Structures are given as C-alpha cells and as structure tokens.
C-alpha positions in Angstrom: -51.8 -17.0 -1.9 -50.7 -16.5 1.7 -49.8 -12.9 2.8 -46.0 -13.5 3.0 -45.9 -15.1 -0.4 -48.2 -12.4 -1.8 -45.9 -9.7 -0.4 -42.9 -11.3 -2.0 -44.7 -11.5 -5.3 -45.7 -7.9 -5.1 -42.1 -6.8 -4.5 -41.0 -8.9 -7.5 -43.7 -7.4 -9.8 -42.8 -3.8 -8.8 -39.2 -4.5 -9.5 -40.2 -5.9 -12.9 -42.3 -2.9 -13.7 -39.4 -0.6 -12.9 -37.1 -2.6 -15.1 -39.5 -2.8 -17.9 -39.9 0.9 -17.9 -36.2 1.6 -17.8 -35.3 -0.9 -20.5 -38.1 0.3 -22.8 -37.1 3.9 -22.4 -33.4 3.1 -23.1 -34.4 1.0 -26.1 -32.9 -2.2 -24.8 -35.1 -4.3 -27.0 -33.6 -7.7 -26.4 -33.9 -7.4 -22.6 -37.4 -6.0 -22.8 -38.5 -8.8 -25.0 -37.2 -11.4 -22.5 -39.2 -9.7 -19.7 -42.3 -9.5 -21.9 -41.9 -13.2 -22.8 -41.9 -14.1 -19.1 -45.2 -12.2 -18.6 -47.0 -13.0 -21.8 -46.0 -16.6 -22.5 -48.8 -19.1 -22.4 -48.9 -21.7 -19.7 -51.1 -24.8 -19.9 -53.8 -25.1 -17.2 -55.1 -28.7 -16.9 -58.7 -29.7 -16.6 -60.3 -26.4 -17.5 -63.8 -26.5 -18.9 -64.4 -24.4 -21.9 -68.1 -25.2 -22.3 -71.0 -22.8 -22.1 -74.5 -24.0 -21.4 -77.2 -23.7 -24.0 -79.2 -20.6 -23.5 -76.7 -18.8 -21.3 -76.9 -15.0 -21.1 -74.9 -12.9 -23.5 -72.9 -11.2 -20.8 -71.7 -14.5 -19.4 -67.9 -14.1 -19.1 -67.2 -17.7 -18.2 -65.5 -18.7 -21.4 -62.0 -17.9 -22.5 -60.2 -18.1 -25.8 -56.9 -19.8 -26.6 -53.6 -18.4 -27.6 -54.9 -16.5 -30.7 -58.6 -16.3 -29.6 -60.5 -13.4 -28.2 -63.5 -13.1 -26.0 -66.4 -15.5 -26.3 -65.0 -17.2 -29.4 -66.7 -20.5 -28.7 -70.3 -20.9 -29.8 -73.0 -21.9 -27.4 -73.7 -25.7 -27.3 -76.4 -27.8 -25.7 -76.0 -28.5 -22.0 -75.8 -32.2 -22.8 -72.5 -31.7 -24.6 -69.3 -31.0 -22.8 -65.7 -30.3 -23.8 -63.0 -30.4 -21.2 -59.3 -30.2 -21.6 -56.3 -27.9 -21.3 -56.4 -24.2 -21.8 -53.5 -21.8 -22.3 -53.3 -18.8 -20.0 -50.8 -16.0 -20.0 -48.6 -15.7 -16.9 -49.7 -12.2 -16.2 -53.4 -13.3 -16.3 -52.6 -16.3 -14.0 -51.1 -13.8 -11.5 -54.3 -11.9 -11.7 -56.3 -15.1 -11.1 -54.3 -15.7 -7.9 -55.6 -12.4 -6.5 -58.9 -12.9 -4.6 -61.0 -9.8 -4.2 -63.3 -11.5 -1.6 -62.6 -11.5 2.1 -64.2 -13.6 4.8 -64.7 -11.4 7.9 -65.1 -13.0 11.4 -68.4 -12.6 13.2 -68.7 -10.5 16.3 -69.7 -12.3 19.4 -72.1 -10.5 21.8 -70.6 -9.1 24.9 -72.1 -9.5 28.4 -69.9 -7.5 30.7 -68.4 -4.9 28.4 -70.1 -2.2 26.3 -69.4 -2.7 22.6 -69.0 1.0 21.9 -66.5 1.5 24.6 -64.5 -1.5 23.5 -64.4 -0.2 20.0 -63.0 3.1 21.3 -60.4 1.3 23.3 -59.4 -0.8 20.3 -59.0 2.3 18.1 -56.8 3.9 20.8 -54.5 0.9 20.7 -54.2 0.9 16.9 -50.8 1.6 15.3 -49.9 2.0 11.7 -46.5 0.8 10.7 -44.4 2.4 8.0 -45.4 -0.2 5.3 -48.6 -1.8 6.4 -52.2 -1.4 7.6 -53.4 0.0 10.9 -53.6 -2.9 13.3 -54.4 -3.1 17.0 -51.7 -3.7 19.5 -53.1 -6.8 21.3 -50.7 -6.6 24.2 -51.6 -3.0 24.9 -55.3 -3.8 24.6 -54.9 -6.7 27.1 -53.1 -4.4 29.6 -55.9 -1.9 29.3 -58.7 -4.5 29.8 -56.9 -6.2 32.7 -56.3 -2.8 34.3 -60.0 -2.1 34.1 -60.9 -5.4 35.7 -58.4 -4.7 38.5 -60.1 -1.4 39.3 -63.5 -3.0 39.7 -64.6 -3.8 43.3 -67.5 -5.5 44.8 -68.7 -8.9 46.0 -70.3 -9.8 42.7 -66.9 -9.4 40.9 -65.4 -12.4 42.8 -68.0 -14.8 41.5 -67.9 -13.5 37.9 -64.2 -12.9 37.5 -63.6 -16.0 35.5 -66.5 -15.1 33.2 -65.1 -11.6 32.7 -61.6 -12.9 32.0 -63.1 -15.4 29.5 -64.9 -12.4 27.7 -61.5 -10.6 27.6 -60.0 -13.6 25.9 -62.9 -13.5 23.4 -62.3 -9.8 22.7 -58.6 -10.5 22.1 -59.3 -13.4 19.8 -61.6 -11.2 17.8 -58.9 -8.5 17.6 -56.4 -11.0 16.4 -58.8 -12.2 13.7 -59.5 -8.6 12.7 -55.8 -7.9 12.4 -55.4 -10.9 10.2 -58.2 -9.6 8.0 -56.6 -6.2 7.7 -53.2 -7.7 6.9 -54.9 -9.9 4.2 -56.7 -6.9 2.7 -53.6 -4.8 2.6 -51.6 -7.6 1.0 -54.2 -8.0 -1.7 -54.3 -4.3 -2.3 -50.5 -4.1 -2.6 -50.5 -7.2 -4.8 -53.0 -5.7 -7.2 -51.1 -2.4 -7.2 -47.9 -4.2 -8.2 -49.8 -6.1 -10.9 -51.3 -2.8 -12.1 -47.9 -1.2 -12.4 -46.6 -4.1 -14.6 -49.7 -4.1 -16.7 -49.7 -0.3 -17.4 -46.0 -0.3 -18.3 -46.6 -3.3 -20.5 -49.5 -1.9 -22.5 -48.2 1.7 -22.8 -44.4 1.5 -23.1 -43.7 -1.9 -24.5 -46.4 -3.3 -26.7 -46.5 -0.6 -29.5 -43.0 -1.5 -30.6 -42.5 -5.1 -29.7 -45.9 -6.7 -30.4 -47.7 -6.8 -33.7 -51.2 -5.3 -34.0 -53.1 -8.6 -33.8 -51.2 -9.6 -30.6 -51.9 -6.2 -29.1 -55.6 -6.6 -29.7 -55.6 -10.1 -28.2 -53.7 -9.0 -25.1 -55.9 -5.9 -24.5 -59.1 -7.9 -24.9 -58.0 -10.6 -22.6 -57.0 -8.0 -19.9 -60.3 -6.3 -20.2 -62.2 -9.5 -20.0 -60.4 -10.8 -16.9 -60.7 -7.4 -15.1 -64.4 -7.2 -15.8 -64.8 -10.8 -14.5 -63.1 -9.8 -11.3 -65.4 -6.9 -10.6 -68.5 -8.8 -11.6 -68.3 -11.0 -8.5 -71.0 -10.0 -6.1 -68.8 -11.0 -3.1 -65.9 -8.8 -4.2 -65.2 -5.9 -1.8 -65.4 -2.3 -3.0 -62.1 -1.5 -1.4 -60.3 -4.1 -3.6 -62.2 -3.5 -6.8 -62.0 0.3 -6.8 -58.4 0.4 -8.3 -59.6 -1.9 -11.1 -61.4 1.0 -12.8 -58.1 2.9 -13.3 -56.5 -0.1 -15.0 -59.5 -0.5 -17.3 -59.2 3.1 -18.3 -55.5 2.7 -19.3 -56.2 -0.5 -21.2 -59.2 0.9 -23.0 -57.2 4.0 -24.0 -54.6 1.7 -25.6 -57.3 -0.3 -27.3 -58.8 2.8 -28.8 -55.3 3.8 -30.0 -54.9 0.4 -31.6 -58.1 0.9 -33.5 -57.0 4.2 -34.9 -56.5 3.8 -38.6 -53.1 5.7 -38.5 -51.7 3.1 -36.2 -52.5 0.3 -38.7 -50.8 1.7 -41.8 -48.0 -0.6 -42.8 -45.4 -0.6 -45.5 -46.3 -1.2 -49.2 -45.0 -4.7 -49.2 -47.1 -5.7 -46.2 -50.2 -4.2 -47.8 -49.6 -6.1 -51.0 -49.3 -9.4 -49.0 -52.6 -8.5 -47.3 -54.5 -8.8 -50.6 -54.4 -12.6 -50.3 -57.0 -12.6 -47.6 -60.3 -14.2 -48.6 -63.7 -12.7 -48.1 -64.7 -15.5 -45.8 -61.8 -14.8 -43.4 -62.9 -11.1 -43.3 -66.4 -12.0 -42.3 -65.1 -14.2 -39.5 -62.9 -11.5 -38.2 -65.7 -9.0 -38.3 -68.0 -11.2 -36.3 -65.4 -11.9 -33.7 -64.5 -8.3 -33.5 -68.1 -7.1 -32.9 -68.8 -9.8 -30.3 -65.7 -9.0 -28.3 -66.4 -5.3 -28.2 -70.0 -5.8 -27.2 -69.0 -8.0 -24.3 -66.6 -5.3 -23.1 -69.4 -2.7 -23.4 -71.8 -4.8 -21.4 -69.1 -5.4 -18.7 -68.4 -1.6 -18.5 -72.1 -0.8 -18.2 -72.6 -3.5 -15.5 -69.7 -2.1 -13.6 -71.2 1.4 -13.8 -74.5 0.2 -12.4 -72.7 -1.8 -9.7 -70.7 1.3 -8.6 -73.7 3.5 -8.1 -73.7 5.4 -4.9 -70.6 7.0 -3.3 -68.0 5.5 -5.7 -67.8 8.6 -7.8 -64.1 8.2 -8.5 -64.7 4.7 -9.8 -67.4 6.0 -12.1 -65.2 8.8 -13.3 -62.7 6.2 -14.6 -65.5 4.2 -16.1 -67.0 7.2 -17.9 -63.6 7.8 -19.4 -63.3 4.2 -20.5 -66.7 4.2 -22.0 -65.9 7.4 -24.0 -62.8 5.6 -25.3 -64.9 2.6 -26.3 -67.5 4.7 -28.1 -64.7 6.5 -30.0 -63.7 3.2 -31.5 -66.9 3.2 -33.6 -66.3 6.7 -35.0 -65.4 7.0 -38.6 -61.7 7.3 -39.3 -60.2 9.5 -42.0 -57.5 7.8 -44.0 -54.7 9.7 -45.6 -55.2 10.9 -49.2 -52.3 8.7 -50.5 -54.1 5.6 -49.3 -56.3 4.3 -52.2 -59.7 2.7 -51.9 -58.2 -0.7 -52.7 -55.5 -0.5 -50.0 -56.3 -2.5 -47.0 -55.2 -2.2 -43.4 -53.7 -4.9 -41.3 -55.1 -5.8 -37.9 -58.6 -6.2 -36.5 -59.7 -2.9 -38.0 -59.1 -4.1 -41.5 -62.8 -4.9 -42.1 -63.9 -1.5 -40.7 -61.7 0.5 -43.0 -62.3 -1.8 -46.1 -66.0 -1.9 -45.8 -66.5 1.8 -45.6 -68.9 3.7 -43.4 -71.5 0.9 -43.1 -69.4 -1.1 -40.6 -69.0 1.9 -38.4 -72.6 2.8 -38.6 -73.7 -0.8 -37.7 -71.3 -0.9 -34.8 -72.6 2.5 -33.5 -76.2 1.3 -33.8 -75.4 -1.9 -31.9 -73.6 0.1 -29.2 -76.7 2.4 -28.8 -79.0 -0.6 -28.7 -77.0 -2.2 -25.9 -76.8 1.1 -23.9 -80.6 1.7 -24.2 -81.3 -1.9 -23.2 -80.2 -1.0 -19.7 -83.2 1.2 -19.4 -83.6 4.3 -17.3 -81.4 3.0 -14.4 -78.2 3.7 -16.4 -79.3 7.1 -17.6 -80.3 7.9 -14.0 -76.8 7.3 -12.7 -75.2 9.4 -15.5 -77.7 12.3 -15.0 -77.2 12.3 -11.3 -73.5 12.6 -11.7 -74.1 15.5 -14.2 -76.1 17.3 -11.6 -74.4 16.4 -8.3 -71.0 14.9 -9.2 -67.5 16.2 -8.6 -66.0 18.5 -11.2 -64.1 15.9 -13.3 -66.8 13.3 -13.0 -69.4 15.8 -14.0 -67.5 16.8 -17.1 -66.9 13.2 -18.1 -70.6 12.3 -17.5 -71.6 15.3 -19.7 -69.2 14.2 -22.4 -70.6 10.6 -22.2 -74.2 11.7 -22.4 -73.2 14.0 -25.3 -71.8 11.0 -27.2 -74.9 9.0 -26.5 -77.1 11.8 -27.7 -75.1 11.9 -31.0 -76.0 8.3 -31.6 -79.6 8.5 -30.4 -81.6 9.7 -33.4 -84.9 8.8 -31.7 -84.2 11.2 -28.8 -85.0 8.6 -26.1 -82.2 10.0 -23.8 -83.3 13.6 -24.4 -86.9 12.7 -23.6 -85.7 11.0 -20.4 -83.8 14.1 -19.3 -86.9 16.3 -20.0 -89.4 14.0 -18.2 -87.2 13.7 -15.1 -86.3 17.3 -14.9 -82.6 16.9 -15.5 -82.5 19.3 -18.5 -84.3 22.0 -16.5 -81.8 21.5 -13.6 -78.9 21.8 -16.1 -80.3 25.0 -17.5 -81.1 26.5 -14.1 -77.5 25.8 -13.0 -76.3 28.4 -15.5 -77.6 31.2 -13.4 -76.4 29.5 -10.2 -72.8 29.6 -11.5 -73.0 33.2 -12.5 -71.1 34.5 -9.4 -68.3 31.9 -9.9 -68.0 32.9 -13.5 -67.7 36.6 -12.6 -64.8 35.8 -10.3 -63.0 34.1 -13.2 -62.6 37.4 -14.9 -60.2 38.4 -12.0 -56.7 37.3 -13.0 -55.8 36.6 -9.4 -58.2 33.6 -9.5 -56.1 30.6 -10.6 -58.6 27.8 -10.5 -60.4 27.3 -13.8 -62.7 24.5 -12.7 -65.9 26.6 -13.1 -64.7 27.6 -16.6 -64.3 24.0 -17.7 -67.6 23.1 -16.2 -69.4 25.9 -18.1 -67.7 25.0 -21.3 -68.8 21.4 -20.9 -72.3 22.4 -20.2 -72.5 24.6 -23.3 -70.9 21.9 -25.4 -73.7 19.5 -24.2 -76.3 22.2 -24.9 -74.9 22.5 -28.4 -75.4 18.8 -28.9 -79.0 19.1 -27.7 -79.6 22.1 -30.0 -78.3 20.2 -33.0 -81.8 18.6 -33.5 -85.1 20.5 -33.8 -86.6 18.7 -30.9 -83.6 19.6 -28.7 -83.5 23.2 -29.8 -87.2 23.7 -29.0 -86.7 22.0 -25.6 -83.9 24.4 -24.7 -86.1 27.4 -25.7 -89.1 26.0 -23.9 -87.1 25.5 -20.6 -85.8 29.1 -20.6 -82.2 28.6 -21.8 -81.9 32.0 -23.5 -83.6 33.7 -20.6 -81.0 32.3 -18.2 -78.2 33.5 -20.4 -79.8 37.0 -20.6 -79.9 37.2 -16.8 -76.2 36.2 -16.4 -74.2 39.3 -15.5 -70.9 37.8 -16.4 -71.6 38.4 -20.1 -71.9 42.2 -19.5 -68.4 42.3 -17.9 -66.3 42.0 -21.0 -62.7 43.1 -20.1 -61.0 45.8 -22.2 -58.3 44.8 -24.6 -55.0 45.1 -22.7 -52.5 47.6 -24.1 -49.1 46.3 -25.0 -50.4 42.9 -25.9 -48.8 41.7 -29.1 -50.2 39.1 -31.4 -48.0 36.4 -30.0 -49.0 37.2 -26.4 -52.6 37.3 -27.3 -52.3 33.9 -29.0 -50.6 32.4 -26.0 -53.3 33.8 -23.7 -56.0 32.2 -25.9 -54.2 28.9 -25.6 -53.6 29.0 -21.9 -56.6 31.0 -20.9 -54.6 33.3 -18.6 -55.8 36.8 -19.3 -59.3 38.0 -18.2 -60.2 38.8 -21.9 -59.2 35.3 -23.0 -61.3 33.7 -20.2 -64.2 35.9 -21.1 -64.0 34.7 -24.7 -63.9 31.1 -23.6 -67.2 31.8 -21.9 -68.8 33.7 -24.7 -67.7 31.5 -27.7 -69.6 28.4 -26.6 -72.8 30.5 -25.9 -72.7 32.0 -29.4 -72.2 28.5 -30.9 -75.3 27.3 -29.1 -77.2 30.2 -30.5 -76.1 29.3 -34.0 -77.0 25.6 -33.4 -80.5 26.7 -32.3 -81.0 28.9 -35.4 -79.7 26.2 -37.7 -82.1 23.6 -36.2 -85.3 25.6 -36.1 -84.6 27.6 -39.2 -83.7 31.3 -39.8 -87.4 32.1 -40.5 -88.4 31.0 -37.0 -89.1 34.5 -35.5 -89.8 33.3 -32.0 -86.5 31.6 -31.6 -84.7 34.5 -33.2 -86.3 37.0 -30.9 -85.3 35.1 -27.8 -81.7 35.1 -29.0 -82.1 38.8 -29.8 -83.2 39.5 -26.2 -79.9 37.9 -25.0 -77.9 40.1 -27.4 -79.8 43.3 -26.3 -79.5 42.4 -22.6 -75.7 42.6 -23.1 -75.9 45.2 -25.8 -72.8 47.2 -24.6 -70.7 44.1 -25.0 -71.8 43.4 -28.6 -71.4 47.1 -29.4 -67.8 46.8 -28.2 -67.2 43.7 -30.2 -68.5 45.3 -33.4 -66.4 48.4 -32.9 -63.2 46.6 -31.9 -60.3 48.0 -33.9 -57.9 45.2 -33.0 -59.7 42.6 -35.1 -57.3 42.6 -38.0 -54.2 41.7 -36.0 -55.8 39.6 -33.2 -57.1 36.2 -34.1 -59.1 36.0 -30.9 -60.8 39.3 -31.5 -61.5 38.4 -35.1 -63.1 35.0 -34.1 -65.2 36.9 -31.5 -66.4 39.3 -34.2 -67.1 36.4 -36.6 -69.3 34.5 -34.1 -71.1 37.7 -33.0 -71.8 38.8 -36.6 -72.9 35.2 -37.5 -75.6 35.3 -34.8 -76.6 38.9 -35.3 -77.0 38.5 -39.1 -79.6 35.7 -38.5 -81.7 37.3 -35.7 -81.4 41.1 -35.9 -83.7 41.4 -38.9 -86.6 39.8 -36.9 -86.8 43.0 -34.8 -88.3 44.8 -37.7 -91.8 43.5 -37.0 -92.8 44.6 -33.5 -94.3 41.9 -31.4 -96.1 42.0 -28.0 -94.4 38.8 -26.9 -91.0 40.3 -27.7 -91.8 43.4 -25.7 -93.1 41.4 -22.7 -89.9 39.4 -22.5 -87.6 42.4 -22.5 -88.0 42.8 -18.7 -87.1 46.1 -17.1 -85.9 47.6 -20.4 -88.6 49.7 -22.0 -89.7 49.1 -25.6 -88.0 52.3 -26.8 -84.7 51.3 -25.2 -84.9 47.9 -26.7 -85.5 49.1 -30.3 -82.8 51.7 -29.8 -80.3 49.1 -28.9 -81.4 47.0 -31.9 -81.0 50.0 -34.2 -77.5 50.7 -33.0 -76.5 47.1 -33.6 -78.0 47.2 -37.1 -76.0 50.3 -38.0 -72.8 48.8 -36.7 -73.4 45.7 -38.7 -73.8 47.8 -41.9 -70.6 49.7 -40.9 -68.7 46.5 -41.1 -69.1 46.6 -44.9 -66.7 49.6 -45.1 -64.2 48.1 -42.7 -64.0 44.6 -44.0 -63.3 45.1 -47.7 -60.5 43.1 -49.2 -58.3 46.0 -50.5 -54.7 45.7 -51.5 -53.7 47.3 -48.1 -55.5 44.5 -46.3 -53.9 41.8 -48.4 -50.5 43.2 -47.7 -51.2 43.2 -44.0 -52.1 39.5 -44.3 -48.8 38.8 -46.1 -46.8 40.5 -43.4 -48.4 38.6 -40.6 -46.2 36.1 -38.6 -46.7 32.5 -39.5 -46.9 31.1 -36.0 -49.0 28.0 -35.7 -52.3 28.1 -33.7 -53.4 25.7 -31.0 -54.7 23.3 -33.7 -51.4 23.5 -35.6 -52.8 25.6 -38.4 -51.1 28.6 -40.0 -52.2 31.7 -38.1 -52.0 33.8 -41.3 -54.5 31.5 -43.1 -56.7 31.5 -40.0 -56.9 35.3 -39.8 -57.5 35.6 -43.6 -60.3 33.0 -43.5 -62.0 34.5 -40.4 -61.7 38.0 -41.9 -63.6 36.7 -45.0 -66.3 35.1 -42.8 -66.9 38.4 -41.0 -67.4 40.1 -44.4 -69.7 37.2 -45.5 -71.8 37.6 -42.4 -72.2 41.4 -43.0 -73.3 40.8 -46.6 -75.7 38.1 -45.5 -77.2 40.4 -43.0 -77.7 43.1 -45.7 -79.4 40.5 -47.9 -81.8 39.5 -45.2 -82.5 43.2 -44.4 -83.3 43.9 -48.0 -85.6 40.8 -48.1 -87.6 42.2 -45.2 -87.8 45.5 -47.1 -89.4 47.7 -44.4 -89.2 51.5 -44.0 -86.6 51.1 -41.2 -84.5 49.1 -43.6 -84.7 51.9 -46.1 -83.5 54.5 -43.6 -80.7 52.3 -42.4 -79.2 52.1 -45.9 -79.8 55.8 -46.6 -77.7 56.5 -43.5 -74.6 54.9 -45.2 -75.2 56.0 -48.7 
C-alpha cells in the first residue's frame, strides 16, 4: 500500500477498534457481531498454491488452512504433484498481509567536495518532527545552508568547479528527499501495524469469548499466531517494524492459554450429552492436528527468540511471557468434582481431558524435545538474560528456565548452567544484592524490584533443589554459605505495636511494612532449605550441617522467631514459625555429633559459641511443646477469630488452625529425632523440661 492509503486504513482501523471496545463493553451484541463479521469473514484469494514440497522442513510456515483448518493441516506431497486453486483468508489477515515489514533504503553516493560527517550534522540540524509524523529533514532549509556555504567560498579554483559543486549539492538534496520518503514509509507502516494491533487485541480479548464458539476461537488464534510468526521470520524484515509484533503474540498466546483451560470448556449438560456422539477416529484426528499446530507455534517462538538475540531485550521479554503461556497449556488441568470421568469437554482440549494424564505428559515431552533440539544457543540466550537482563526480563527468563527444568528429568539444562558457570553466577549474585535487600527493610523505600528479583531467584533455586543432583550442586557451589554471609537476614524488624490482625494480613498481601518485606525474603530461603533436605534426605549430615550454619549465623533472628508471642493471632508470624521449626527439626539434631568440617565452616564464631547457639535453639524447640498444645482455650481462640479471606481466598481461621498444628507437628518430630540420636546432651535437654 502507498503511504496515503495506508494512513487512511490506519485511521479506519483505530476507529473500528474503539467502536468494538465500546460496543462490547456496553453489551451491544448485534452491532459487535456485525463488526466482527467484517473482520473475520473469509474472502476468496485466487490462484494461491497450497502445496508443500516433499522433504520440506517441519518449521516451514508456507501452508495455510481453509475456513475450518488450522496450521499445517495439509500433508507433505511429492514435488512432482501440485495443487493450485483458491484459498479463503480472513479480512483481518489480508490486512496484515498488506503490511510489508521490509524497506528498501537508498544507497549513499560518495561525496567529493563535502565531508560526509559535516553533511550529516547539517542534515540533523535541519530535521523537524511534525505533531503526527516522523522526523524529516527540511530540504529547503538544507539547500539554503549549502548554497550559503558555497557563496562564502572564495578562490580561483572555485570558479572552475562551481558547476561540479552545485551538482553535488543536488545529489545531496536528492538523497535527503529519498531518505525522507523512507522515513515516511517506515512511519506509515508502524502506524498501520499499531492500528491493526489495536483491532486484534480488542477482538481476541473483549469480543471473542462471548460471540465465538470455542472451536472458532482456537482457529482464529492459531491463524493469527501463524501469520505473525511468518512475518517476523523474514530475514529482510526490519527490527524497528517487527519489534511490536512480540507484544501482539503475547496477548494472543495468553488468550490461547485461556481457551485451553478446562474451566472455559465446560458446557451445559445438553451439549455434553450431544458430544457423546463423537467417534474415536474423529478424536484421533483432532489430537494429531492439535499437537502439530502447537509444535509449529513453539518452533516459531523459539526461532523468534534466537533471532532477537542482542539488544532486543524488550522483545525477548514479551517472547518469554508467550513461551510461558505456551508451556502452561501442557500442564494438567483439574476438573471440578461434579464432572464425572465419562463427561467430555467440547473444543480442541476435548482429547486432552478425556485421555487423562497421558496426553499432557506426551505433549510436555514433545515440547521439551523441541526446546532441547535448539541446542546450547537457546539456553545461552536465556541464561544471559538471567544474569544481565533488565528486571522484568530477568524474572521472566528465570520463570521460563524454571519451567524447562521442571520438564527436564535428565538435567541437561542444569548441567549446561553448571558447565558454563551460570549457576555459580546466580549464587554469587545473592551476596551482591545484600545491600539492596537491606535497604528494602526501610519503609521509605518504595521500589520493590530487588525484592521481586530475590524471590524469583529463590523460586528458581527451589526448583533446582527439587532433585538430588540439583541440591548437591547448590551445596557444592556455596549456596548456603552465601546466605549465611548475607547481613539482611540478621536485620529482622520488631513486631509493630498497634498492628491488628487485619492490618498485618493487609501488609502481608501488599508487602508494605518492613516486617512483611523481611518475611517475603526469609520464606523463600527456608523453602529452599526444606527442598534441599527433602532431596538429599534427612540423614545426610553434611547438607544438614550447612543449613545449620546458616541458622546459627543468624541465630538471634531464629531465637526471636521461636519466642514470638504474637504467633497465635498473626498468620504471618505463625507461618514464619512453621517454616523455621520445619527446617530446625530436620537439621538441629545433626549438631549432636561434633565434626571438624562443621567447626571449620563456622568462620569467626568459636566452637563454643556455635554449640551454645545450637543448645539455645534446641531448648526453645522443646519449649514449643508447652506453648502449642491444643487446649480448650486455644480452640476457643480459633473459634473467635475473624473469618476474613487470605490472599488465596482461603478462610483465615482455617489457615491459622492448620499452621498451628503444623508447628506442633514439627516440634514433636524434632523430639522424635532427638530421642533417636539418644546422646547424653539429648538426655539433659529433656531433663531440663521435666
């Protein structure tokens, strides 16, 4: 399209996006349906080849489906066979086809009389940016400047070369005119895609859930993803034009994931009864088509990530989010209890729900196989963003690698991180961020980006520690030593007076108070410790003693947690005590047998001070048996608690009661392990409380 026509089309699309949004919000269904029909109706395109050469690559996106088809529906055929004919294309996709992401740039001619750097500076000084348009050079102003420079020149040589100099001025002006046309064209293409993006996002988020059936939604979303990935796959496409595509892919992928949620596909009892008429053969065909379409989308996303390596961190941030949404599609869905095993679900996810966990597992295995087929280059991009990326991109890259590790049972990704030093860099960064984390405990600091970054890092470490190989890797690379050296964990704020239960719960939700922020730092660390112990086993004394060094290094904090008298009425304090006692009950008993390695790792603390701290913690653990006994008084307190919902929507009364019982269970479990060790010090500990 020419720029004037493209600008008119952009204005029309923006107006349609606004009208679609208003009509859908105001529930004007008939008007919205008419607008959707204009955008989604199929238009015949003559003489379009729908063949694919025999032996073509799997990630070839050159084939399209028809009205009810999805991606790569057509099987491969020998190159000697051809099928040409008409093909139906939605109008919104034809509009996208009209947008060209390539741009031919004029070649610069060498200058003989003018210096190119000085000419560039003069051109920049003559550039003007209109209210709605790109920055272009004022050709008349540039000509006046150049002619003025020629007029100021003097000498006998100028008279003979004046015509050549004027000719070079004309060449410069012609190049500027061509450059202005390129800038205008690029801006028109950018505005045109922005208008198309607005219409598409309104269409898939505000209109389709109510006015399109599930199968049509799937078809539309797959077609949009396919065409967008085809656009960015062009090697000649400019980054300035393809960068906004990643944001649209994120929105479309989020809606595709929503469509695959089992709760979105539950229908009325009558529709479910009608669905029993489907034959097994039709289910198999649907499953094959479904898996193929998703795999092509996955390959397109991975290719786009590799293509955007370098300075396009914002683009990769969108793509990491899209890939996370994609991987969530293969996660097992939990159906409501009222839905019987014979009940089926309409839509493309019908086979997934009906066939049980096997289909989800197969899809997850195939996804992992495709991801690992890209080799170390893809993991290198993700790991670099984890180490050096911006805050949001770093968190999404961590979440993506976390999801990949959950699928990778052979630990290929973990071995890559260890061999390349990325795991060590991630662990060393804990101590680097210690100063920023200390500043978070000041309520005047409003930015919580370092808190979110630390939480994401600990969540990833929890995933690594969920396997024995990962847990041993964390210990071998000094994970617990770095945590022991962090001063932020020794700076636990005191419980604020005047804080009611409701205020404390609100602080826990919003993370406003210093104590709530501290707990959001401590909780993930204690969960990682529990993951390490669960993976290597409670009997592993070396791992337990490293965790014990972390506890003793911040012994005053754990003493304060064990002696906190606000536990019964404060859910946050009770959860803090429950996690602390869970860790202590599994590691404190290993201090009974003195070990030279343990004493050498204590650091500046003497052996006597270390075992004194351990003894205090052991006595306070035994003291919990007296405090956390389910008496009638405690049960009455539970009944009188307010029934406000927690962040997860659970009953706070039930949460406090359950956490209270967990604390008591941890104390009893500690006593059992202490008796099992049956040393003299254990005997004197119990005598102290008898």
